[in-house]
N, CA, C and O atoms as CSV, one atom per row, in Angstrom:
chain,resi,resn,atom,element,x,y,z
A,1,UNK,N,N,8.597,-4.937,7.110
A,1,UNK,CA,C,8.110,-5.766,6.037
A,1,UNK,C,C,6.726,-6.328,6.376
A,1,UNK,O,O,5.872,-6.466,5.501
A,2,UNK,N,N,6.519,-6.647,7.648
A,2,UNK,CA,C,5.227,-7.185,8.064
A,2,UNK,C,C,4.142,-6.129,7.881
A,2,UNK,O,O,3.035,-6.443,7.443
A,3,UNK,N,N,4.454,-4.888,8.213
A,3,UNK,CA,C,3.485,-3.804,8.035
A,3,UNK,C,C,3.113,-3.648,6.573
A,3,UNK,O,O,1.942,-3.451,6.250
A,4,UNK,N,N,4.081,-3.733,5.695
A,4,UNK,CA,C,3.837,-3.630,4.254
A,4,UNK,C,C,2.878,-4.718,3.789
A,4,UNK,O,O,1.909,-4.433,3.085
A,5,UNK,N,N,3.141,-5.954,4.173
A,5,UNK,CA,C,2.286,-7.058,3.755
A,5,UNK,C,C,0.894,-6.968,4.363
A,5,UNK,O,O,-0.092,-7.287,3.698
A,6,UNK,N,N,0.801,-6.541,5.604
A,6,UNK,CA,C,-0.499,-6.383,6.247
A,6,UNK,C,C,-1.331,-5.322,5.537
A,6,UNK,O,O,-2.526,-5.515,5.316
A,7,UNK,N,N,-0.712,-4.211,5.181
A,7,UNK,CA,C,-1.448,-3.160,4.480
A,7,UNK,C,C,-1.872,-3.600,3.087
A,7,UNK,O,O,-2.944,-3.213,2.622
A,8,UNK,N,N,-1.058,-4.397,2.415
A,8,UNK,CA,C,-1.442,-4.934,1.109
A,8,UNK,C,C,-2.671,-5.825,1.254
A,8,UNK,O,O,-3.603,-5.729,0.456
A,9,UNK,N,N,-2.678,-6.682,2.258
A,9,UNK,CA,C,-3.820,-7.581,2.473
A,9,UNK,C,C,-5.073,-6.789,2.801
A,9,UNK,O,O,-6.149,-7.095,2.287
A,10,UNK,N,N,-4.951,-5.779,3.645
A,10,UNK,CA,C,-6.107,-4.938,3.997
A,10,UNK,C,C,-6.634,-4.220,2.765
A,10,UNK,O,O,-7.848,-4.132,2.579
A,11,UNK,N,N,-5.751,-3.708,1.922
A,11,UNK,CA,C,-6.179,-3.016,0.709
A,11,UNK,C,C,-6.920,-3.965,-0.232
A,11,UNK,O,O,-7.926,-3.586,-0.831
A,12,UNK,N,N,-6.433,-5.181,-0.360
A,12,UNK,CA,C,-7.097,-6.152,-1.232
A,12,UNK,C,C,-8.470,-6.525,-0.687
A,12,UNK,O,O,-9.438,-6.606,-1.443
A,13,UNK,N,N,-8.559,-6.751,0.614
A,13,UNK,CA,C,-9.853,-7.104,1.224
A,13,UNK,C,C,-10.847,-5.960,1.075
A,13,UNK,O,O,-12.006,-6.197,0.735
A,14,UNK,N,N,-10.424,-4.736,1.320
A,14,UNK,CA,C,-11.322,-3.593,1.146
A,14,UNK,C,C,-11.772,-3.468,-0.306
A,14,UNK,O,O,-12.928,-3.141,-0.576
A,15,UNK,N,N,-10.867,-3.725,-1.229
A,15,UNK,CA,C,-11.226,-3.667,-2.647
A,15,UNK,C,C,-12.247,-4.723,-3.015
A,15,UNK,O,O,-13.182,-4.446,-3.766
A,16,UNK,N,N,-12.081,-5.929,-2.497
A,16,UNK,CA,C,-13.034,-7.005,-2.794
A,16,UNK,C,C,-14.401,-6.700,-2.197
A,16,UNK,O,O,-15.424,-6.868,-2.860
A,17,UNK,N,N,-14.419,-6.254,-0.951
A,17,UNK,CA,C,-15.699,-5.917,-0.306
A,17,UNK,C,C,-16.365,-4.749,-1.035
A,17,UNK,O,O,-17.576,-4.765,-1.256
A,18,UNK,N,N,-15.582,-3.744,-1.406
A,18,UNK,CA,C,-16.139,-2.587,-2.106
A,18,UNK,C,C,-16.693,-2.938,-3.469
A,18,UNK,O,O,-17.655,-2.320,-3.924
A,19,UNK,N,N,-16.104,-3.916,-4.124
A,19,UNK,CA,C,-16.590,-4.336,-5.437
A,19,UNK,C,C,-17.816,-5.233,-5.312
A,19,UNK,O,O,-18.754,-5.113,-6.101
A,20,UNK,N,N,-17.816,-6.119,-4.341
A,20,UNK,CA,C,-18.883,-7.112,-4.221
A,20,UNK,C,C,-20.173,-6.534,-3.638
A,20,UNK,O,O,-21.261,-6.944,-4.043
A,21,UNK,N,N,-20.080,-5.613,-2.719
A,21,UNK,CA,C,-21.264,-5.099,-2.034
A,21,UNK,C,C,-21.793,-3.847,-2.737
A,21,UNK,O,O,-21.030,-2.944,-3.081
A,22,UNK,N,N,-23.082,-3.812,-2.939
A,22,UNK,CA,C,-23.694,-2.628,-3.553
A,22,UNK,C,C,-23.686,-1.466,-2.577
A,22,UNK,O,O,-24.005,-1.635,-1.400
A,23,UNK,N,N,-23.328,-0.301,-3.059
A,23,UNK,CA,C,-23.339,0.892,-2.230
A,23,UNK,C,C,-22.105,1.072,-1.373
A,23,UNK,O,O,-22.038,2.018,-0.588
A,24,UNK,N,N,-21.128,0.192,-1.499
A,24,UNK,CA,C,-19.911,0.322,-0.709
A,24,UNK,C,C,-18.706,0.585,-1.605
A,24,UNK,O,O,-17.606,0.097,-1.345
A,25,UNK,N,N,-18.924,1.352,-2.646
A,25,UNK,CA,C,-17.848,1.692,-3.570
A,25,UNK,C,C,-16.752,2.510,-2.916
A,25,UNK,O,O,-15.609,2.510,-3.373
A,26,UNK,N,N,-17.101,3.206,-1.850
A,26,UNK,CA,C,-16.086,3.999,-1.160
A,26,UNK,C,C,-15.017,3.106,-0.544
A,26,UNK,O,O,-13.875,3.538,-0.386
A,27,UNK,N,N,-15.366,1.863,-0.192
A,27,UNK,CA,C,-14.350,0.942,0.318
A,27,UNK,C,C,-13.344,0.576,-0.766
A,27,UNK,O,O,-12.161,0.381,-0.487
A,28,UNK,N,N,-13.824,0.486,-2.006
A,28,UNK,CA,C,-12.920,0.225,-3.117
A,28,UNK,C,C,-11.946,1.385,-3.287
A,28,UNK,O,O,-10.753,1.174,-3.506
A,29,UNK,N,N,-12.454,2.605,-3.185
A,29,UNK,CA,C,-11.609,3.797,-3.299
A,29,UNK,C,C,-10.575,3.824,-2.170
A,29,UNK,O,O,-9.400,4.101,-2.409
A,30,UNK,N,N,-11.012,3.537,-0.949
A,30,UNK,CA,C,-10.102,3.516,0.193
A,30,UNK,C,C,-9.042,2.437,-0.002
A,30,UNK,O,O,-7.870,2.662,0.302
A,31,UNK,N,N,-9.438,1.272,-0.503
A,31,UNK,CA,C,-8.488,0.198,-0.761
A,31,UNK,C,C,-7.443,0.594,-1.788
A,31,UNK,O,O,-6.261,0.292,-1.621
A,32,UNK,N,N,-7.868,1.270,-2.852
A,32,UNK,CA,C,-6.938,1.723,-3.886
A,32,UNK,C,C,-5.976,2.761,-3.326
A,32,UNK,O,O,-4.776,2.698,-3.593
A,33,UNK,N,N,-6.486,3.712,-2.556
A,33,UNK,CA,C,-5.630,4.742,-1.958
A,33,UNK,C,C,-4.638,4.129,-0.963
A,33,UNK,O,O,-3.472,4.522,-0.918
A,34,UNK,N,N,-5.102,3.182,-0.184
A,34,UNK,CA,C,-4.226,2.509,0.774
A,34,UNK,C,C,-3.125,1.736,0.052
A,34,UNK,O,O,-1.972,1.737,0.481
A,35,UNK,N,N,-3.490,1.077,-1.046
A,35,UNK,CA,C,-2.504,0.334,-1.828
A,35,UNK,C,C,-1.460,1.276,-2.421
A,35,UNK,O,O,-0.267,0.972,-2.398
A,36,UNK,N,N,-1.902,2.422,-2.954
A,36,UNK,CA,C,-0.971,3.391,-3.531
A,36,UNK,C,C,-0.045,3.972,-2.457
A,36,UNK,O,O,1.151,4.142,-2.692
A,37,UNK,N,N,-0.596,4.274,-1.289
A,37,UNK,CA,C,0.224,4.800,-0.202
A,37,UNK,C,C,1.236,3.768,0.271
A,37,UNK,O,O,2.369,4.108,0.609
A,38,UNK,N,N,0.828,2.521,0.295
A,38,UNK,CA,C,1.732,1.453,0.714
A,38,UNK,C,C,2.870,1.268,-0.284
A,38,UNK,O,O,4.014,1.051,0.115
A,39,UNK,N,N,2.569,1.350,-1.563
A,39,UNK,CA,C,3.626,1.251,-2.572
A,39,UNK,C,C,4.587,2.431,-2.483
A,39,UNK,O,O,5.794,2.257,-2.649
A,40,UNK,N,N,4.063,3.633,-2.221
A,40,UNK,CA,C,4.924,4.805,-2.069
A,40,UNK,C,C,5.830,4.655,-0.838
A,40,UNK,O,O,7.007,5.012,-0.876
A,41,UNK,N,N,5.272,4.130,0.234
A,41,UNK,CA,C,6.048,3.889,1.447
A,41,UNK,C,C,7.175,2.891,1.183
A,41,UNK,O,O,8.307,3.093,1.622
A,42,UNK,N,N,6.859,1.817,0.466
A,42,UNK,CA,C,7.868,0.803,0.166
A,42,UNK,C,C,8.950,1.357,-0.759
A,42,UNK,O,O,10.131,1.060,-0.579
A,43,UNK,N,N,8.558,2.154,-1.739
A,43,UNK,CA,C,9.540,2.736,-2.657
A,43,UNK,C,C,10.465,3.693,-1.918
A,43,UNK,O,O,11.669,3.720,-2.171
A,44,UNK,N,N,9.909,4.468,-1.017
A,44,UNK,CA,C,10.721,5.400,-0.237
A,44,UNK,C,C,11.703,4.650,0.652
A,44,UNK,O,O,12.861,5.045,0.792
A,45,UNK,N,N,11.228,3.568,1.248
A,45,UNK,CA,C,12.092,2.780,2.131
A,45,UNK,C,C,13.213,2.107,1.348
A,45,UNK,O,O,14.351,2.053,1.815
A,46,UNK,N,N,12.900,1.597,0.170
A,46,UNK,CA,C,13.920,0.956,-0.649
A,46,UNK,C,C,14.923,1.965,-1.189
A,46,UNK,O,O,16.111,1.659,-1.290
A,47,UNK,N,N,14.466,3.156,-1.536
A,47,UNK,CA,C,15.391,4.161,-2.070
A,47,UNK,C,C,16.352,4.649,-0.992
A,47,UNK,O,O,17.493,4.998,-1.293
A,48,UNK,N,N,15.907,4.675,0.245
A,48,UNK,CA,C,16.791,5.063,1.340
A,48,UNK,C,C,17.869,4.016,1.565
A,48,UNK,O,O,18.996,4.352,1.928
A,49,UNK,N,N,17.534,2.762,1.353
A,49,UNK,CA,C,18.469,1.677,1.585
A,49,UNK,C,C,19.545,1.600,0.510
A,49,UNK,O,O,20.685,1.242,0.806
A,50,UNK,N,N,19.205,1.926,-0.724
A,50,UNK,CA,C,20.144,1.724,-1.823
A,50,UNK,C,C,21.081,2.905,-2.034
A,50,UNK,O,O,21.975,2.827,-2.876
A,51,UNK,N,N,20.905,3.980,-1.305
A,51,UNK,CA,C,21.815,5.114,-1.445
A,51,UNK,C,C,23.210,4.746,-0.991
A,51,UNK,O,O,23.404,4.131,0.058
A,52,UNK,N,N,24.158,5.127,-1.789
A,52,UNK,CA,C,25.542,4.870,-1.411
A,52,UNK,C,C,26.135,6.147,-0.843
A,52,UNK,O,O,25.962,7.233,-1.397
A,53,UNK,N,N,26.815,6.001,0.237
A,53,UNK,CA,C,27.466,7.161,0.854
A,53,UNK,C,C,28.881,7.287,0.305
A,53,UNK,O,O,29.569,6.287,0.097
A,54,UNK,N,N,29.301,8.510,0.074
A,54,UNK,CA,C,30.671,8.679,-0.447
A,54,UNK,C,C,31.709,8.299,0.618
A,54,UNK,O,O,31.485,8.499,1.812
A,55,UNK,N,N,32.814,7.763,0.186
A,55,UNK,CA,C,33.862,7.407,1.157
A,55,UNK,C,C,34.437,8.643,1.802
A,55,UNK,O,O,34.470,9.710,1.190
A,56,UNK,N,N,34.888,8.510,3.026
A,56,UNK,CA,C,35.430,9.646,3.755
A,56,UNK,C,C,36.892,9.837,3.459
A,56,UNK,O,O,37.515,10.755,3.992
C-alpha cells in the first residue's frame, strides 16, 4: 500500500512540474503513464484478493 501511495505522489509531482515548466512536457507524459501503471497494478492486486476459491 505504501508503494502505491508513493507512486501516486510521484506521478502528481511529475505532472505538476511538467505542466508548470516550459519545455518539460515529457515529465507530464511520464507522470500520466506512471499514474496509469499504478492504477493497473492496484486493480490487479485487488482482483487477486477478491477471488473466491471453490470449496474442496
